[in-house]
Kinemage of the C-alpha trace (Angstrom):
@kinemage 1
@onewidth
@group {chain A} dominant
@subgroup {mainchain}
@vectorlist {calphas} color= white
{ca met a 1} P 93.600 91.723 118.459
{ca thr a 2} L 94.792 94.758 117.265
{ca phe a 3} L 92.621 97.379 116.533
{ca pro a 4} L 93.252 100.215 114.020
{ca leu a 5} L 95.208 103.312 116.113
{ca glu a 6} L 92.514 105.566 114.520
{ca tyr a 7} L 89.811 103.647 116.282
{ca ile a 8} L 92.121 103.897 119.512
{ca asp a 9} L 92.552 107.226 119.273
{ca phe a 10} L 89.018 108.197 118.701
{ca leu a 11} L 88.511 106.370 122.094
{ca val a 12} L 91.113 108.314 123.812
{ca his a 13} L 89.532 111.478 122.526
{ca phe a 14} L 86.443 110.451 123.647
{ca his a 15} L 87.076 109.233 127.032
{ca gly a 16} L 90.014 111.864 127.497
{ca asp a 17} L 89.633 115.271 126.414
{ca arg a 18} L 86.166 114.840 125.183
{ca asp a 19} L 87.382 116.465 121.851
{ca tyr a 20} L 84.527 115.099 120.101
{ca phe a 21} L 85.058 117.015 116.802
{ca glu a 22} L 88.743 115.385 117.143
{ca cys a 23} L 86.987 112.250 117.263
{ca his a 24} L 84.762 112.980 114.144
{ca glu a 25} L 88.215 114.205 112.134
{ca leu a 26} L 90.179 110.858 113.618
{ca leu a 27} L 87.358 108.134 112.049
{ca glu a 28} L 86.046 110.166 108.909
{ca glu a 29} L 89.765 109.921 107.691
{ca tyr a 30} L 89.816 106.010 108.541
{ca trp a 31} L 86.644 105.663 107.070
{ca lys a 32} L 87.445 107.256 103.806
{ca glu a 33} L 90.575 104.652 103.481
{ca val a 34} L 88.546 101.364 104.605
{ca asp a 35} L 84.932 101.924 103.475
{ca ile a 36} L 84.354 105.266 101.797
{ca arg a 37} L 81.614 104.591 100.220
{ca asn a 38} L 79.256 102.930 102.846
{ca lys a 39} L 77.245 105.284 104.418
{ca glu a 40} L 75.575 102.508 106.376
{ca ser a 41} L 79.273 101.712 107.898
{ca val a 42} L 79.838 100.936 111.289
{ca trp a 43} L 82.810 103.913 111.152
{ca val a 44} L 80.011 106.109 110.246
{ca gly a 45} L 77.899 105.570 113.178
{ca leu a 46} L 80.768 105.906 115.484
{ca ile a 47} L 81.290 109.162 113.935
{ca gln a 48} L 77.974 110.394 114.307
{ca leu a 49} L 77.797 109.402 117.942
{ca ala a 50} L 80.522 111.531 118.619
{ca val a 51} L 78.982 114.210 116.362
{ca ala a 52} L 75.700 113.718 118.290
{ca asn a 53} L 77.684 114.122 121.665
{ca tyr a 54} L 79.440 117.389 120.272
{ca his a 55} L 75.940 119.292 119.306
{ca his a 56} L 74.665 118.221 122.848
{ca arg a 57} L 77.434 119.712 124.782
{ca arg a 58} L 76.661 123.008 122.851
{ca gly a 59} L 73.198 122.889 123.578
{ca asn a 60} L 71.810 122.386 119.873
{ca phe a 61} L 69.505 119.752 120.662
{ca asn a 62} L 68.345 119.369 117.474
{ca gly a 63} L 71.439 118.521 115.425
{ca ala a 64} L 72.383 116.350 118.269
{ca leu a 65} L 68.907 114.242 118.216
{ca arg a 66} L 69.044 113.941 114.184
{ca thr a 67} L 72.603 112.811 114.444
{ca leu a 68} L 72.086 110.650 117.240
{ca lys a 69} L 69.239 108.937 115.783
{ca lys a 70} L 71.322 108.066 112.143
{ca ala a 71} L 74.011 106.886 114.639
{ca leu a 72} L 71.555 104.407 116.687
{ca arg a 73} L 70.067 103.295 113.589
{ca ile a 74} L 73.692 102.127 112.396
{ca ile a 75} L 74.827 100.649 115.616
{ca ser a 76} L 71.910 98.841 116.221
{ca ser a 77} L 72.111 97.041 113.018
{ca asn a 78} L 75.909 96.418 113.295
{ca glu a 79} L 75.718 95.068 116.552
{ca glu a 80} L 78.081 92.105 115.403
{ca leu a 81} L 80.648 94.423 114.298
{ca ile a 82} L 80.244 96.472 117.136
{ca gln a 83} L 81.285 93.549 119.531
{ca lys a 84} L 84.324 92.584 116.971
{ca leu a 85} L 85.595 96.234 117.736
{ca gly a 86} L 85.488 95.211 121.347
{ca leu a 87} L 82.278 97.259 122.932
{ca asn a 88} L 78.883 96.032 124.433
{ca pro a 89} L 76.476 96.241 121.947
{ca leu a 90} L 73.608 95.936 123.740
{ca thr a 91} L 74.658 98.294 126.348
{ca leu a 92} L 75.904 100.484 123.683
{ca val a 93} L 72.774 100.714 122.164
{ca asp a 94} L 71.106 100.960 125.661
{ca gln a 95} L 73.160 103.910 126.363
{ca ile a 96} L 72.079 105.605 122.371
{ca lys a 97} L 68.451 105.269 123.256
{ca glu a 98} L 69.026 106.558 127.062
{ca arg a 99} L 70.648 110.028 125.576
{ca lys a 100} L 68.142 110.124 123.051
{ca ala a 101} L 65.513 109.949 125.639
{ca ala a 102} L 67.466 112.660 127.788
{ca ile a 103} L 68.012 114.868 124.410
{ca glu a 104} L 64.448 114.934 123.567
{ca glu a 105} L 63.997 115.861 127.077
{ca arg a 106} L 66.225 118.667 126.666
{ca his a 107} L 68.817 117.499 129.836
{ca asp a 108} L 71.696 119.140 130.089
{ca tyr a 109} L 75.051 117.516 128.501
{ca gln a 110} L 76.756 114.631 130.511
{ca ser a 111} L 79.665 112.769 129.601
{ca met a 112} L 79.143 109.099 128.032
{ca asn a 113} L 81.616 106.164 128.374
{ca leu a 114} L 81.603 103.740 125.564
{ca pro a 115} L 80.777 99.993 127.094
{ca ile a 116} L 84.250 98.848 126.557
{ca gln a 117} L 84.108 94.984 126.592
{ca ser a 118} L 87.839 94.295 125.793
{ca ser a 119} L 90.356 94.038 128.265
{ca glu a 120} L 92.715 94.250 125.558
{ca leu a 121} L 91.313 97.303 123.876
{ca leu a 122} L 90.908 98.641 127.384
{ca glu a 123} L 94.787 98.584 128.051
{ca gln a 124} L 95.740 99.596 124.591
{ca cys a 125} L 93.402 102.614 124.818
{ca lys a 126} L 95.108 103.531 128.319
{ca ala a 127} L 98.423 103.077 127.159
{ca arg a 128} L 98.109 105.667 124.027
{ca ser a 129} L 96.051 107.938 126.812
{ca lys a 130} L 99.138 108.164 128.386
{ca glu a 131} L 101.522 108.420 125.304
{ca leu a 132} L 99.377 111.463 124.029
{ca ser a 133} L 99.690 113.062 127.724
{ca met a 134} L 95.714 112.526 128.282
{ca thr a 135} L 93.733 111.583 131.139
{ca trp a 136} L 91.813 108.436 130.543
{ca leu a 137} L 88.251 108.795 131.592
{ca leu a 138} L 87.744 112.858 132.280
{ca glu a 139} L 84.763 114.671 132.245
{ca ser a 140} L 83.892 116.988 129.559
{ca asp a 141} L 85.401 120.380 130.369
{ca leu a 142} L 82.334 122.409 129.683
{ca thr a 143} L 84.737 125.832 130.359
{ca asn a 144} L 86.800 125.086 127.435
{ca thr a 145} L 85.722 126.767 124.204
{ca gln a 146} L 88.391 125.822 122.198
{ca ile a 147} L 86.858 121.956 122.548
{ca val a 148} L 83.227 123.051 123.124
{ca his a 149} L 82.708 125.300 119.838
{ca arg a 150} L 85.777 123.835 117.867
{ca his a 151} L 84.016 124.013 114.819
{ca lys a 152} L 84.013 127.686 115.108
{ca glu a 153} L 87.871 128.007 116.046
{ca arg a 154} L 88.799 125.768 112.887
{ca asp a 155} L 90.525 127.186 109.549
{ca arg a 156} L 87.900 125.781 106.844
{ca thr a 157} L 89.980 127.035 104.050
{ca thr a 158} L 90.107 123.412 102.397
{ca val a 159} L 86.877 122.747 103.631
{ca ile a 160} L 85.689 125.702 101.653
{ca glu a 161} L 87.997 124.475 98.557
{ca glu a 162} L 86.647 121.173 98.843
{ca arg a 163} L 82.818 122.281 98.539
{ca asn a 164} L 83.667 124.717 95.370
{ca lys a 165} L 85.773 121.856 93.661
{ca ala a 166} L 82.630 119.401 93.991
{ca lys a 167} L 79.831 122.290 92.732
{ca gln a 168} L 82.254 122.672 89.746
{ca lys a 169} L 82.235 119.190 89.192
{ca lys a 170} L 78.504 119.294 89.223
{ca thr a 171} L 78.109 122.213 87.011
{ca asn a 172} L 80.487 120.996 84.340
{ca arg a 173} L 78.528 117.485 84.308
{ca arg a 174} L 75.299 119.096 83.766
{ca gln a 175} L 76.390 120.959 80.874
């Protein structure tokens, strides 16, 4: 089976440089192309899982817990699709529940490896990580502030412009 490149790249970053912000960006773009109106999409669940890891690593336990609960709900209700995406759905749900308990108990962040059960997917991920000059299954570098605090480092111009456009559109509709 051929998996979407965006998904492969998501997995490579999730298990390589642990750039969860990039994971979010990659899958959000893909989700917008294939399933944008569906807030219960498996893509949204995977995005939220990456975002929860991002918050947890930064010590934002409340944000991590809130986001992880949403991810758990979506992923556990899409087990068949998770399996089609080459992951073990039961193990993934168990991992998320364990992560949730760790966050509730305010344990320090630990890198998480998703339960890839498809050997084909695993080979595609390893090949792609080599293409991107990335190490597969690297532990998170907590000293790398460019990745740990990436949302503070980015240019937010387009995000602000989009928000302002949405606000203006809403105002126009009310008038």
